[in-house]
N, C-alpha and C positions, 0 to 999 in steps of 0.2 A: 628615526622612526621606531615604531613599536609593532611587534607582530606576535601573535600567539601561535607557536609551532610545537610539535612534539619534541620532547627532550632529545630524542635520537637524531633530530635534525640539527642540533647545535654542535659546534666543535668542542674540543676538550675544555677543561676548566680554566686553563691558563691562556685563553685567547686574548691578545693585546687590545682588541677593539670591542668585541661582542661580550655581552654579559647576559645572564638569564636570572629570572625571578620565578620560582614556582607559583603557579596559580592554585589557590586553595579553594576558592569558590567562584563559580559553581563547579562541583565535582563533575569531571568529564570521564565517561566510560565508553569503550567501544568493543565490539566483538571482533575477534581475530580468528581466522580459520585457514586451513590448508586444503587445497584441492589436489588430489593425487590421481595419476592414471593407474588403473589396475595393471598389475604385472610389470610396472616400471619402477625401479628404485629411485629414491630421492637422492639428490646430490648430498655430499657430506654436510654442507652448510644448511641445507633444507632439513636434513635429518636432525641436526643439532637444534635448529629452531623448533622443530616438531617436539623433540624431547623437552625443551624448555617450556613450551606451552603446556604439555601434559603435566610436567612437574609443578608448574605454577597453579594449574587447575587443581591438582591433587592437594597441594599445601595451602591453597587459598592466598598465595603470595602475589603481591603486585610490586611494580618497580618502586613505588613510594614506600613500601615496607622495607626495602633493602637499605 
């Protein structure tokens, strides 16, 4: 079978059965955001995710640029 899934849903590169091919057209974009509670700290993982989003926005980087 064939399915279009985000790259993060795929296992590592050396999977014995599954393979992936990047889709180049149409270009798919999505908005990502974080909802936080006032006065409550984020978990370390959420804090790192937040840092990565801010950095990607600042530099204009996307996963396909890496």
